[in-house]
C-alpha positions in Angstrom: 50.3 44.1 14.6 48.8 47.5 15.5 48.6 47.8 19.3 46.7 50.3 21.2 49.3 52.4 23.0 47.1 53.0 26.1 45.5 50.7 28.5 42.3 52.7 28.2 41.1 50.8 25.2 37.4 50.6 26.1 35.6 47.9 24.1 38.6 47.3 21.8 40.8 44.2 22.2 44.1 46.0 22.3 46.1 42.9 21.1 43.9 42.2 18.1 42.0 45.4 17.0 43.0 48.9 15.9 41.7 51.6 18.2 39.1 53.9 16.6 37.2 56.8 18.0 33.4 56.9 18.4 33.0 54.4 21.2 32.7 56.5 24.3 29.0 57.1 23.9 28.2 53.5 24.6 29.0 53.6 28.3 27.9 57.2 29.1 24.8 58.1 31.0 25.3 61.9 30.4 26.0 61.8 26.6 25.4 65.1 24.9 27.4 65.2 21.6 30.3 63.2 20.1 33.3 65.3 19.3 35.5 62.2 18.9 34.3 61.4 15.4 34.7 63.4 12.2 31.0 63.1 11.2 28.9 65.9 9.7 27.8 68.4 12.2 24.3 68.4 10.8 23.7 64.8 11.8 22.0 62.2 9.7 20.0 63.7 6.8 16.3 63.3 7.7 15.3 62.2 4.2 17.8 59.4 4.2 17.0 58.5 7.8 13.4 58.1 6.9 14.3 55.9 3.9 16.4 53.7 6.2 13.5 53.4 8.7 11.1 52.4 5.9 13.5 49.8 4.6 13.2 47.9 7.9 9.8 46.7 6.6 11.7 44.9 3.9 14.3 43.3 6.2 12.7 39.9 5.7 14.1 40.0 2.1 17.7 39.6 1.1 19.4 42.8 -0.2 19.8 43.1 -4.0 22.9 41.1 -4.9 23.9 43.8 -7.5 23.5 46.6 -4.9 21.0 48.4 -7.1 19.6 50.9 -7.4 21.9 52.4 -4.8 25.1 51.7 -6.7 23.9 53.5 -9.8 22.6 56.4 -7.7 26.0 56.8 -6.0 27.7 56.6 -9.5 25.4 59.5 -10.6 26.5 61.5 -7.6 30.2 60.9 -8.3 30.0 61.4 -12.0 26.9 63.4 -12.8 27.4 63.5 -16.6 29.4 60.3 -17.2 28.1 57.8 -14.6 26.9 55.3 -17.1 30.3 54.7 -18.5 32.1 54.9 -15.1 29.9 52.9 -12.8 31.3 49.5 -14.0 34.4 50.3 -11.9 32.4 51.0 -8.7 31.5 48.6 -5.9 30.0 49.2 -2.5 31.1 47.6 0.8 30.3 47.2 4.5 32.1 50.4 5.3 35.4 51.4 3.7 37.1 48.9 6.1 35.8 45.9 4.3 37.0 47.2 0.9 40.4 48.3 2.2 41.0 44.7 3.4 39.7 43.2 0.1 41.9 45.4 -2.1 45.1 44.9 0.1 44.5 41.1 0.0 44.6 41.1 -3.8 47.6 43.5 -4.0 51.0 42.4 -5.1 53.1 41.1 -2.3 56.2 43.0 -1.0 56.5 46.4 0.6 53.8 48.8 1.9 54.1 52.5 2.8 51.7 55.2 4.1 51.3 58.7 2.8 53.8 61.5 3.4 52.1 62.8 6.6 53.1 62.4 10.2 50.3 59.9 10.8 47.1 58.8 9.1 44.0 56.7 9.5 45.4 53.3 10.7 43.1 50.8 9.1 45.4 50.6 6.0 48.4 49.8 8.1 46.4 47.2 10.1 45.4 45.4 7.0 48.9 45.5 5.5 50.4 44.0 8.7 47.8 41.3 8.8 48.7 40.4 5.2 52.4 40.2 5.9 53.7 43.2 4.0 57.1 44.6 4.7 56.4 48.0 6.3 58.2 51.1 5.1 58.1 54.5 6.9 56.4 57.5 5.4 59.8 59.2 4.9 61.4 56.2 3.2 62.8 57.1 -0.2 62.0 53.6 -1.5 59.1 52.9 -3.8 56.6 50.4 -2.5 54.5 47.6 -4.0 51.5 49.0 -2.2 51.0 52.6 -1.0 48.1 54.0 0.9 47.5 57.7 1.1 44.6 59.3 3.1 43.8 62.6 1.4 42.6 64.8 3.1 44.6 63.1 5.9 42.7 62.1 9.0 43.7 63.1 11.7 46.5 65.6 10.6 44.3 67.6 8.2 47.0 67.7 5.5 45.8 67.8 1.9 47.5 67.3 -1.4 46.1 69.0 -4.5 46.0 66.9 -7.7 49.4 67.9 -9.1 51.1 67.1 -5.7 49.1 63.8 -5.4 50.2 62.6 -8.8 53.8 63.5 -8.1 53.7 61.6 -4.9 52.3 58.5 -6.7 55.0 58.7 -9.3 57.7 58.9 -6.6 56.5 56.2 -4.3 54.8 53.4 -6.2 56.6 50.6 -8.1 55.5 49.6 -11.6 52.8 46.9 -11.2 52.0 48.2 -7.8 48.7 49.3 -6.1 48.0 52.7 -4.7 44.9 53.2 -2.5 43.9 56.9 -2.1 41.3 57.5 0.6 39.2 60.5 -0.4 36.5 60.0 2.3 36.8 63.5 3.6 37.5 65.1 0.2 33.8 65.9 -0.6 33.8 68.5 2.2 36.1 70.5 -0.1 33.3 72.5 -1.8 30.6 72.1 -4.3 33.4 71.8 -6.8 34.9 68.8 -5.0 34.8 66.5 -8.0 37.2 68.6 -10.1 39.7 68.5 -7.3 39.3 64.7 -6.8 40.9 61.7 -8.5 37.4 61.0 -9.6 37.9 63.4 -12.4 41.2 61.9 -13.5 39.9 59.1 -15.8 42.7 59.5 -18.4 45.4 59.7 -15.8 44.3 56.5 -14.0 43.9 54.7 -17.3 47.3 55.6 -18.7 49.0 54.9 -15.4 47.7 51.4 -15.5 48.3 50.8 -19.2 51.8 52.2 -19.2 53.2 51.3 -15.8 50.8 48.7 -14.5 50.0 50.8 -11.5 46.5 50.3 -10.2 44.8 53.3 -8.5 41.9 52.6 -6.2 39.8 55.6 -4.9 38.4 54.7 -1.5 35.4 56.3 0.3 33.8 55.9 3.6 30.4 57.5 3.3 29.6 57.3 7.0 31.3 60.6 7.8 29.9 63.0 5.2 26.3 61.7 5.8 26.7 60.9 9.5 25.7 57.2 9.4 28.6 55.4 11.0 26.3 52.8 12.5 25.1 51.7 9.0 28.6 50.8 7.7 28.8 52.1 4.1 31.7 52.5 1.8 32.8 52.3 -1.8 35.8 51.9 -4.0 36.4 53.1 -7.6 38.7 50.7 -9.3 41.1 51.4 -12.2 39.2 48.9 -14.5 36.1 46.8 -14.5 38.3 43.7 -14.2 39.7 45.0 -10.9 36.1 45.5 -9.6 35.2 42.0 -10.6 38.2 40.6 -8.8 37.0 42.3 -5.6 33.4 41.1 -6.2 34.7 37.5 -6.5 36.1 37.7 -3.0 33.5 39.8 -1.3 30.9 38.0 0.8 27.4 38.2 -0.7 25.1 40.9 0.7 27.8 42.7 2.7 25.7 45.9 2.4 22.4 45.4 4.1 19.0 46.6 2.8 18.8 49.5 5.3 22.2 50.9 4.2 21.3 50.5 0.6 18.0 52.4 1.0 19.8 55.1 3.0 22.4 55.6 0.2 19.9 55.6 -2.6 18.1 58.5 -0.9 20.9 60.5 0.6 22.8 61.2 -2.7 19.7 63.2 -3.8 19.8 65.5 -0.8 21.5 68.5 -2.3 20.3 70.9 0.3 22.1 69.0 3.0 25.4 69.3 1.2 24.9 73.0 0.4 24.6 73.8 4.1 27.5 71.5 4.9 29.8 73.4 2.5 28.5 76.7 3.8 28.6 76.2 7.6 31.4 73.7 8.3 34.3 76.2 7.5 32.5 78.9 9.4 31.9 76.8 12.5 35.5 75.4 12.3 37.0 78.9 12.2 34.8 80.1 15.0 35.9 77.1 17.2 39.6 77.8 16.5 39.2 81.5 17.4 37.5 80.6 20.7 40.1 77.9 21.5 43.0 80.3 20.6 41.6 82.9 22.9 41.3 80.5 25.8 44.5 78.5 25.1 47.0 80.7 23.3 49.7 78.1 23.5 47.7 75.5 21.5 48.4 74.9 17.8 45.7 74.0 15.3 46.1 72.0 12.1 44.0 71.1 9.0 42.5 72.6 5.9 39.6 75.1 6.4 36.9 72.9 4.9 37.5 69.9 7.1 35.0 68.5 9.7 37.6 68.4 12.5 40.5 70.2 14.1 43.8 68.5 15.0 45.1 70.3 18.0 48.6 70.2 19.7 48.2 71.2 23.3 52.0 71.0 23.7 51.5 68.8 26.9 50.8 65.1 27.5 49.1 66.0 30.8 47.0 68.8 29.3 45.8 66.6 26.4 44.8 63.8 28.8 43.0 66.3 31.1 41.2 67.7 28.1 40.0 64.2 27.1 38.9 63.3 30.6 37.1 66.6 31.2 35.3 66.4 27.9 34.1 62.8 28.6 32.9 63.8 32.1 30.8 66.5 30.5 29.3 64.1 28.0 31.2 65.6 25.0 34.0 63.1 24.3 37.0 64.1 22.1 39.5 61.9 20.4 42.9 61.5 22.1 45.9 61.6 19.9 47.6 58.9 22.0 45.9 55.5 21.2 46.7 54.4 17.7 48.4 57.6 16.5 51.0 57.9 19.3 50.7 61.7 19.5 50.1 62.2 23.3 50.0 66.0 23.2 47.3 66.1 20.5 43.6 65.8 20.6 41.1 65.8 17.7 37.9 67.8 17.9 35.0 67.4 15.6 33.4 70.6 14.1 30.0 71.1 15.7 27.4 73.8 15.9 28.2 76.7 18.3 25.7 75.7 21.0 27.3 72.2 21.3 30.8 73.6 21.1 30.0 75.9 24.0 29.4 72.9 26.2 32.9 71.5 25.3 34.6 74.8 25.9 32.9 75.1 29.3 34.0 71.6 30.2 37.6 72.9 29.8 37.3 75.9 32.0 39.6 74.3 34.6 42.4 73.5 32.2 
């Protein structure tokens, strides 16, 4: 069972739950900005926020059981020219976490392994342990019945392009197995993100299933890109419609509430929000690294240039903990690499606009 490796678990039950960032704000009376979560620096899109607020007036109704029209709107966002033929493989969930658990519950029993990176988002491992899989290490040469790869990898920032990703699947998944590829952070890539995503690989996914029985599931948490973590909104693209229906059979009804559905239906049409995300996130990220490098020349920075966070090795357990404590005291919490990930010299910093980042940098003037 995944156990929080520090006693400072906050609201988490360390014996039962997997530690996750984004909880510090609850108990802070000086909160300024949350650098502990990898959400979009531009905050919640106003158009979608307004749609969610308006949906409260419909909260005396049940949400649509077919998740429409939000599901079709998301399909159109994922496959602008072919959504009508592809959307039968798509289902929404109460955050990606619900769908991760549903897919792993229906996966073939046996072994489980993570992606090839030093660590990754831990919810996949938590679900696999809870469902009694035999756990393999990332560097194991054995193929697994179920493999889960976070790409881009949160928190390390590693990223496999499509040829590398396909090779990894071929080398690490048994015939008849499941592979869950989490592309939650992949839409940050650029306006051309779809052509770099498994979303574009229809024939590859079809042939992999028909020839080897390997089922590829493309997982998305939409709460980071559109900064709506409190709404709980995720999706999974299944290899076939039959896989989608198997998930639907086990999913509790109305797991996505009427407010989240309204938000999703509106936000996929906000192209201006995405354009400024693609333009400014790499710029602010690079500026942050340059300022941190000047202040702390011994620190090392990891992750692709388009990502919404920076994975930082401070080279010292004590320095990393001080950075966490000082940031929290200043109302700008960052994510420690210790709980969950077991990387005590690391911290994770969200990309934020320069004025907010200046507050964080000032909080570290005594480091």
